[in-house]
One Martini backbone bead per residue (centre of mass of N, CA, C, O) as a GRO file, in nm:
protein
  355
    1UNK     BB    1  -2.252   3.905  -1.632
    2UNK     BB    2  -2.087   3.758  -1.390
    3UNK     BB    3  -1.840   3.574  -1.342
    4UNK     BB    4  -1.748   3.296  -1.208
    5UNK     BB    5  -1.568   3.251  -0.930
    6UNK     BB    6  -1.476   2.961  -0.981
    7UNK     BB    7  -1.357   3.002  -1.268
    8UNK     BB    8  -1.156   3.258  -1.176
    9UNK     BB    9  -1.015   3.101  -0.994
   10UNK     BB   10  -0.712   3.024  -0.881
   11UNK     BB   11  -0.551   2.749  -1.010
   12UNK     BB   12  -0.366   2.428  -0.959
   13UNK     BB   13  -0.218   2.231  -1.210
   14UNK     BB   14  -0.031   1.936  -1.212
   15UNK     BB   15   0.225   1.846  -1.454
   16UNK     BB   16   0.407   1.556  -1.501
   17UNK     BB   17   0.610   1.521  -1.776
   18UNK     BB   18   0.843   1.397  -1.594
   19UNK     BB   19   0.967   1.197  -1.415
   20UNK     BB   20   1.194   1.168  -1.230
   21UNK     BB   21   1.519   1.114  -1.321
   22UNK     BB   22   1.528   0.833  -1.189
   23UNK     BB   23   1.320   0.738  -1.421
   24UNK     BB   24   1.390   0.914  -1.687
   25UNK     BB   25   1.701   0.930  -1.718
   26UNK     BB   26   1.875   1.175  -1.682
   27UNK     BB   27   2.162   1.156  -1.882
   28UNK     BB   28   2.057   0.863  -1.975
   29UNK     BB   29   2.067   0.716  -2.263
   30UNK     BB   30   1.805   0.901  -2.393
   31UNK     BB   31   1.855   1.134  -2.207
   32UNK     BB   32   1.718   1.393  -2.100
   33UNK     BB   33   1.471   1.528  -1.953
   34UNK     BB   34   1.151   1.608  -2.114
   35UNK     BB   35   0.974   1.914  -2.191
   36UNK     BB   36   0.679   1.929  -2.411
   37UNK     BB   37   0.488   2.216  -2.567
   38UNK     BB   38   0.514   2.320  -2.849
   39UNK     BB   39   0.730   2.596  -2.793
   40UNK     BB   40   0.786   2.419  -2.533
   41UNK     BB   41   1.126   2.322  -2.429
   42UNK     BB   42   1.292   2.115  -2.178
   43UNK     BB   43   1.584   2.034  -1.981
   44UNK     BB   44   1.731   1.807  -1.735
   45UNK     BB   45   2.047   1.784  -1.547
   46UNK     BB   46   2.332   1.683  -1.432
   47UNK     BB   47   2.624   1.782  -1.329
   48UNK     BB   48   2.964   1.785  -1.401
   49UNK     BB   49   3.175   1.648  -1.141
   50UNK     BB   50   3.300   1.513  -0.850
   51UNK     BB   51   3.031   1.326  -0.837
   52UNK     BB   52   3.000   1.311  -1.156
   53UNK     BB   53   2.873   1.159  -1.456
   54UNK     BB   54   2.574   1.099  -1.577
   55UNK     BB   55   2.360   1.126  -1.369
   56UNK     BB   56   2.035   1.030  -1.266
   57UNK     BB   57   2.103   1.147  -0.976
   58UNK     BB   58   2.102   1.248  -0.644
   59UNK     BB   59   2.367   1.137  -0.407
   60UNK     BB   60   2.410   1.140  -0.043
   61UNK     BB   61   2.651   1.164   0.232
   62UNK     BB   62   2.560   1.325   0.543
   63UNK     BB   63   2.626   1.504   0.809
   64UNK     BB   64   2.543   1.670   1.057
   65UNK     BB   65   2.610   2.005   0.944
   66UNK     BB   66   2.644   1.961   0.654
   67UNK     BB   67   2.757   2.017   0.309
   68UNK     BB   68   2.639   2.078  -0.034
   69UNK     BB   69   2.764   2.117  -0.376
   70UNK     BB   70   2.574   2.179  -0.673
   71UNK     BB   71   2.413   2.102  -1.003
   72UNK     BB   72   2.192   2.218  -1.264
   73UNK     BB   73   2.093   2.153  -1.600
   74UNK     BB   74   1.942   2.381  -1.834
   75UNK     BB   75   1.749   2.340  -2.141
   76UNK     BB   76   1.653   2.510  -2.438
   77UNK     BB   77   1.445   2.357  -2.705
   78UNK     BB   78   1.316   2.612  -2.797
   79UNK     BB   79   1.216   2.927  -2.973
   80UNK     BB   80   1.178   3.046  -2.680
   81UNK     BB   81   1.197   3.203  -2.410
   82UNK     BB   82   1.274   3.110  -2.062
   83UNK     BB   83   1.093   3.113  -1.744
   84UNK     BB   84   1.206   2.950  -1.452
   85UNK     BB   85   1.131   2.798  -1.177
   86UNK     BB   86   1.309   2.730  -0.860
   87UNK     BB   87   1.286   2.429  -0.654
   88UNK     BB   88   1.232   2.253  -0.350
   89UNK     BB   89   1.129   1.910  -0.240
   90UNK     BB   90   0.957   1.678  -0.101
   91UNK     BB   91   0.901   1.338  -0.084
   92UNK     BB   92   0.659   1.087  -0.213
   93UNK     BB   93   0.428   0.823  -0.209
   94UNK     BB   94   0.201   0.712  -0.403
   95UNK     BB   95  -0.074   0.512  -0.468
   96UNK     BB   96   0.094   0.406  -0.735
   97UNK     BB   97   0.414   0.392  -0.641
   98UNK     BB   98   0.524   0.684  -0.680
   99UNK     BB   99   0.735   0.942  -0.709
  100UNK     BB  100   0.688   1.259  -0.549
  101UNK     BB  101   0.631   1.616  -0.526
  102UNK     BB  102   0.585   1.887  -0.377
  103UNK     BB  103   0.431   2.162  -0.394
  104UNK     BB  104   0.475   2.502  -0.340
  105UNK     BB  105   0.223   2.508  -0.124
  106UNK     BB  106   0.405   2.310   0.027
  107UNK     BB  107   0.564   2.210   0.315
  108UNK     BB  108   0.889   2.148   0.392
  109UNK     BB  109   1.122   1.946   0.621
  110UNK     BB  110   1.373   1.865   0.444
  111UNK     BB  111   1.504   1.874   0.153
  112UNK     BB  112   1.325   2.123   0.073
  113UNK     BB  113   1.468   2.296   0.316
  114UNK     BB  114   1.787   2.242   0.253
  115UNK     BB  115   1.753   2.338  -0.035
  116UNK     BB  116   1.945   2.599  -0.219
  117UNK     BB  117   1.911   2.789  -0.464
  118UNK     BB  118   2.071   3.054  -0.619
  119UNK     BB  119   1.780   3.075  -0.759
  120UNK     BB  120   1.428   3.118  -0.824
  121UNK     BB  121   1.528   3.171  -1.125
  122UNK     BB  122   1.543   3.117  -1.493
  123UNK     BB  123   1.695   3.237  -1.797
  124UNK     BB  124   1.642   3.101  -2.134
  125UNK     BB  125   1.759   3.073  -2.433
  126UNK     BB  126   1.745   2.961  -2.730
  127UNK     BB  127   1.962   2.682  -2.728
  128UNK     BB  128   2.031   2.706  -2.427
  129UNK     BB  129   2.218   2.701  -2.119
  130UNK     BB  130   2.190   2.644  -1.756
  131UNK     BB  131   2.336   2.684  -1.440
  132UNK     BB  132   2.216   2.552  -1.118
  133UNK     BB  133   2.301   2.615  -0.823
  134UNK     BB  134   2.335   2.427  -0.506
  135UNK     BB  135   2.254   2.394  -0.152
  136UNK     BB  136   2.321   2.167   0.122
  137UNK     BB  137   2.188   2.208   0.457
  138UNK     BB  138   2.244   2.023   0.734
  139UNK     BB  139   2.128   1.988   1.022
  140UNK     BB  140   2.233   1.907   1.342
  141UNK     BB  141   1.922   1.776   1.403
  142UNK     BB  142   1.912   1.563   1.204
  143UNK     BB  143   1.779   1.279   1.101
  144UNK     BB  144   1.875   0.986   1.067
  145UNK     BB  145   1.895   0.883   0.733
  146UNK     BB  146   1.643   0.893   0.495
  147UNK     BB  147   1.609   1.144   0.231
  148UNK     BB  148   1.354   1.266   0.000
  149UNK     BB  149   1.370   1.454  -0.313
  150UNK     BB  150   1.390   1.772  -0.503
  151UNK     BB  151   1.467   1.947  -0.807
  152UNK     BB  152   1.293   2.218  -0.974
  153UNK     BB  153   1.122   2.299  -1.269
  154UNK     BB  154   0.886   2.570  -1.357
  155UNK     BB  155   0.579   2.627  -1.555
  156UNK     BB  156   0.339   2.882  -1.583
  157UNK     BB  157   0.019   2.841  -1.736
  158UNK     BB  158  -0.260   2.943  -1.923
  159UNK     BB  159  -0.589   2.815  -1.944
  160UNK     BB  160  -0.828   2.955  -2.129
  161UNK     BB  161  -1.056   2.740  -2.146
  162UNK     BB  162  -1.052   2.690  -1.806
  163UNK     BB  163  -0.929   2.916  -1.618
  164UNK     BB  164  -0.626   2.806  -1.553
  165UNK     BB  165  -0.339   2.696  -1.397
  166UNK     BB  166  -0.041   2.543  -1.533
  167UNK     BB  167   0.194   2.326  -1.377
  168UNK     BB  168   0.510   2.263  -1.508
  169UNK     BB  169   0.729   1.984  -1.437
  170UNK     BB  170   1.096   1.946  -1.378
  171UNK     BB  171   1.310   1.690  -1.228
  172UNK     BB  172   1.538   1.586  -0.959
  173UNK     BB  173   1.653   1.357  -0.763
  174UNK     BB  174   1.704   1.340  -0.394
  175UNK     BB  175   1.939   1.151  -0.202
  176UNK     BB  176   1.961   1.146   0.162
  177UNK     BB  177   2.214   1.044   0.397
  178UNK     BB  178   2.220   1.064   0.732
  179UNK     BB  179   2.420   1.050   0.975
  180UNK     BB  180   2.410   0.751   1.169
  181UNK     BB  181   2.187   0.544   1.287
  182UNK     BB  182   2.071   0.264   1.118
  183UNK     BB  183   1.702   0.174   1.100
  184UNK     BB  184   1.584  -0.091   0.936
  185UNK     BB  185   1.217  -0.101   0.942
  186UNK     BB  186   0.946  -0.328   0.948
  187UNK     BB  187   0.581  -0.351   0.957
  188UNK     BB  188   0.299  -0.559   1.036
  189UNK     BB  189  -0.037  -0.453   0.977
  190UNK     BB  190  -0.361  -0.519   0.971
  191UNK     BB  191  -0.427  -0.832   0.997
  192UNK     BB  192  -0.614  -1.037   0.754
  193UNK     BB  193  -0.870  -1.303   0.709
  194UNK     BB  194  -1.069  -1.433   0.431
  195UNK     BB  195  -1.341  -1.657   0.355
  196UNK     BB  196  -1.441  -1.826   0.038
  197UNK     BB  197  -1.652  -2.047  -0.048
  198UNK     BB  198  -1.819  -2.324  -0.179
  199UNK     BB  199  -2.086  -2.523  -0.284
  200UNK     BB  200  -1.904  -2.743  -0.219
  201UNK     BB  201  -1.883  -2.920   0.074
  202UNK     BB  202  -1.569  -3.039  -0.017
  203UNK     BB  203  -1.456  -2.786  -0.125
  204UNK     BB  204  -1.260  -2.533  -0.232
  205UNK     BB  205  -1.136  -2.206  -0.170
  206UNK     BB  206  -1.096  -1.864  -0.087
  207UNK     BB  207  -0.849  -1.628   0.018
  208UNK     BB  208  -0.803  -1.311   0.198
  209UNK     BB  209  -0.511  -1.117   0.237
  210UNK     BB  210  -0.446  -0.847   0.473
  211UNK     BB  211  -0.211  -0.562   0.486
  212UNK     BB  212   0.045  -0.351   0.641
  213UNK     BB  213   0.324  -0.170   0.540
  214UNK     BB  214   0.562  -0.030   0.777
  215UNK     BB  215   0.791   0.230   0.804
  216UNK     BB  216   0.971   0.246   1.121
  217UNK     BB  217   1.223   0.364   1.023
  218UNK     BB  218   1.527   0.540   0.854
  219UNK     BB  219   1.487   0.367   0.583
  220UNK     BB  220   1.467   0.288   0.269
  221UNK     BB  221   1.214   0.039   0.161
  222UNK     BB  222   1.164  -0.275   0.055
  223UNK     BB  223   1.009  -0.601  -0.057
  224UNK     BB  224   0.949  -0.932   0.020
  225UNK     BB  225   0.678  -1.176  -0.045
  226UNK     BB  226   0.481  -1.415   0.155
  227UNK     BB  227   0.187  -1.641   0.137
  228UNK     BB  228  -0.014  -1.837   0.371
  229UNK     BB  229  -0.259  -2.112   0.419
  230UNK     BB  230  -0.394  -2.290   0.707
  231UNK     BB  231  -0.460  -2.518   0.921
  232UNK     BB  232  -0.436  -2.689   1.178
  233UNK     BB  233  -0.102  -2.742   1.238
  234UNK     BB  234  -0.036  -2.679   0.916
  235UNK     BB  235  -0.248  -2.796   0.748
  236UNK     BB  236  -0.346  -2.751   0.434
  237UNK     BB  237  -0.150  -2.585   0.260
  238UNK     BB  238  -0.160  -2.257   0.102
  239UNK     BB  239  -0.022  -2.070  -0.170
  240UNK     BB  240   0.076  -1.796  -0.301
  241UNK     BB  241   0.169  -1.625  -0.539
  242UNK     BB  242   0.312  -1.386  -0.679
  243UNK     BB  243   0.432  -1.084  -0.524
  244UNK     BB  244   0.438  -0.769  -0.542
  245UNK     BB  245   0.638  -0.525  -0.482
  246UNK     BB  246   0.681  -0.271  -0.311
  247UNK     BB  247   0.760   0.021  -0.283
  248UNK     BB  248   0.972   0.251  -0.188
  249UNK     BB  249   0.980   0.327   0.144
  250UNK     BB  250   0.960   0.577   0.342
  251UNK     BB  251   0.985   0.706   0.626
  252UNK     BB  252   0.652   0.640   0.759
  253UNK     BB  253   0.541   0.469   0.544
  254UNK     BB  254   0.263   0.307   0.369
  255UNK     BB  255   0.132  -0.030   0.255
  256UNK     BB  256  -0.120  -0.188   0.092
  257UNK     BB  257  -0.219  -0.541   0.110
  258UNK     BB  258  -0.357  -0.783  -0.134
  259UNK     BB  259  -0.410  -1.147  -0.111
  260UNK     BB  260  -0.471  -1.419  -0.302
  261UNK     BB  261  -0.593  -1.754  -0.208
  262UNK     BB  262  -0.597  -2.064  -0.349
  263UNK     BB  263  -0.710  -2.368  -0.243
  264UNK     BB  264  -0.883  -2.363   0.031
  265UNK     BB  265  -0.951  -2.533   0.299
  266UNK     BB  266  -1.226  -2.604   0.518
  267UNK     BB  267  -1.067  -2.600   0.841
  268UNK     BB  268  -1.236  -2.380   1.018
  269UNK     BB  269  -0.927  -2.299   1.111
  270UNK     BB  270  -0.725  -2.032   1.021
  271UNK     BB  271  -0.379  -1.963   0.904
  272UNK     BB  272  -0.211  -1.666   0.835
  273UNK     BB  273   0.102  -1.607   0.652
  274UNK     BB  274   0.353  -1.347   0.659
  275UNK     BB  275   0.653  -1.279   0.465
  276UNK     BB  276   0.884  -1.009   0.527
  277UNK     BB  277   1.158  -0.879   0.327
  278UNK     BB  278   1.377  -0.653   0.361
  279UNK     BB  279   1.511  -0.392   0.132
  280UNK     BB  280   1.840  -0.261   0.101
  281UNK     BB  281   1.969   0.037  -0.049
  282UNK     BB  282   2.247   0.165  -0.168
  283UNK     BB  283   2.436   0.401  -0.335
  284UNK     BB  284   2.520   0.174  -0.562
  285UNK     BB  285   2.243  -0.028  -0.578
  286UNK     BB  286   2.261  -0.231  -0.367
  287UNK     BB  287   2.090  -0.524  -0.239
  288UNK     BB  288   1.973  -0.603   0.099
  289UNK     BB  289   1.870  -0.851   0.291
  290UNK     BB  290   1.680  -0.891   0.569
  291UNK     BB  291   1.517  -0.977   0.829
  292UNK     BB  292   1.250  -1.146   0.858
  293UNK     BB  293   0.893  -1.101   0.874
  294UNK     BB  294   0.636  -1.243   1.087
  295UNK     BB  295   0.281  -1.296   1.035
  296UNK     BB  296  -0.040  -1.366   1.209
  297UNK     BB  297  -0.371  -1.490   1.121
  298UNK     BB  298  -0.717  -1.550   1.203
  299UNK     BB  299  -0.985  -1.771   1.078
  300UNK     BB  300  -1.280  -1.870   0.933
  301UNK     BB  301  -1.362  -2.210   0.765
  302UNK     BB  302  -1.667  -2.286   0.678
  303UNK     BB  303  -1.872  -2.543   0.542
  304UNK     BB  304  -2.179  -2.438   0.486
  305UNK     BB  305  -2.315  -2.665   0.331
  306UNK     BB  306  -2.242  -2.887   0.534
  307UNK     BB  307  -2.361  -2.753   0.782
  308UNK     BB  308  -2.651  -2.744   0.676
  309UNK     BB  309  -2.681  -3.051   0.638
  310UNK     BB  310  -2.629  -3.119   0.936
  311UNK     BB  311  -2.863  -2.959   1.053
  312UNK     BB  312  -3.085  -3.109   0.904
  313UNK     BB  313  -3.013  -3.390   1.012
  314UNK     BB  314  -3.038  -3.325   1.313
  315UNK     BB  315  -3.330  -3.230   1.300
  316UNK     BB  316  -3.444  -3.499   1.201
  317UNK     BB  317  -3.349  -3.675   1.436
  318UNK     BB  318  -3.483  -3.513   1.662
  319UNK     BB  319  -3.770  -3.533   1.550
  320UNK     BB  320  -3.790  -3.843   1.554
  321UNK     BB  321  -3.735  -3.878   1.855
  322UNK     BB  322  -3.974  -3.707   1.960
  323UNK     BB  323  -4.197  -3.866   1.820
  324UNK     BB  324  -4.136  -4.141   1.955
  325UNK     BB  325  -4.165  -4.041   2.243
  326UNK     BB  326  -4.458  -3.953   2.224
  327UNK     BB  327  -4.570  -4.226   2.136
  328UNK     BB  328  -4.480  -4.379   2.390
  329UNK     BB  329  -4.637  -4.202   2.587
  330UNK     BB  330  -4.917  -4.263   2.476
  331UNK     BB  331  -4.910  -4.573   2.512
  332UNK     BB  332  -4.856  -4.566   2.816
  333UNK     BB  333  -5.108  -4.411   2.894
  334UNK     BB  334  -5.311  -4.624   2.788
  335UNK     BB  335  -5.206  -4.863   2.958
  336UNK     BB  336  -5.246  -4.731   3.234
  337UNK     BB  337  -5.551  -4.695   3.204
  338UNK     BB  338  -5.622  -4.997   3.182
  339UNK     BB  339  -5.500  -5.087   3.449
  340UNK     BB  340  -5.666  -4.899   3.630
  341UNK     BB  341  -5.942  -5.007   3.548
  342UNK     BB  342  -5.893  -5.302   3.635
  343UNK     BB  343  -5.837  -5.247   3.934
  344UNK     BB  344  -6.102  -5.109   4.000
  345UNK     BB  345  -6.278  -5.349   3.922
  346UNK     BB  346  -6.161  -5.551   4.126
  347UNK     BB  347  -6.223  -5.387   4.390
  348UNK     BB  348  -6.541  -5.383   4.354
  349UNK     BB  349  -6.635  -5.628   4.232
  350UNK     BB  350  -6.911  -5.795   4.200
  351UNK     BB  351  -7.212  -5.726   4.067
  352UNK     BB  352  -7.527  -5.712   4.124
  353UNK     BB  353  -7.809  -5.865   4.006
  354UNK     BB  354  -8.088  -5.776   3.839
  355UNK     BB  355  -8.438  -5.888   3.790
   0.00000   0.00000   0.00000
């Protein structure tokens, strides 16, 4: 019987054994980022040169048309020789809020396209290290602002049990700020507020505020956030608790936010307000808050239990009024009939009596 085409089809499963060195702190504190599995183990770190020593990642300010030359140090910590592929890739923020890099089958447009390792692979003997130089050539028409990517080493191994290829990656983050006008800008989009009342007709309920933070500028940004919900003219204001900061969003990226607000009075018409303060981080790691952005959305907050009680009460009052009106109409009709009969009797005069 022929093996299943699906089973033997070459697949690529990416296992990020250590998040980019910016997070794993390659070369800092606990040592270089390490990838280890059985007899295979290697580390990566930044080279010590004029850019610094024991750097946690690569960070540069380069003008359009400029170049940078640097290197990555790879060490084989295992007992067998290693042949590792080397490549660069653009970065992106995952749904979990972590920085990741495109796989080799994805095309890069910025850092991944501008970074050129001196070789596409490196062979390292057990217990030895190798330095991998690379050059960053920024195009003359490069967009000013922040571009993030990384340089990676990767080892592809076959998983015999599952019949797939497992691509194990270990890399170091590259943050590149291209010279030109920096426009750090965030926008608050898709703003909505929804109210969930309580069974108590005069009790407070919860509101859910949702919106999207969109990096519409050309600088990587995080943000501080605050959310409040109030009734008309700002009365009966309720504030949300502490809101987790979004990850650092790269230019063009978006992040969905959902915030619960408790103790919201059913003030019929609600106004939800979100204040988002962009946070800009420079090359030294210092963070500067920028001008806050405020957005507002409106929604209904009707005390449905109370509304239902009022509807029932109004229906009862209207029903009683109509019943009394009909009763008065019937009494009036009977009285009019008696008067009419009496008038007719009077007009006819006394009737002659027959003997």
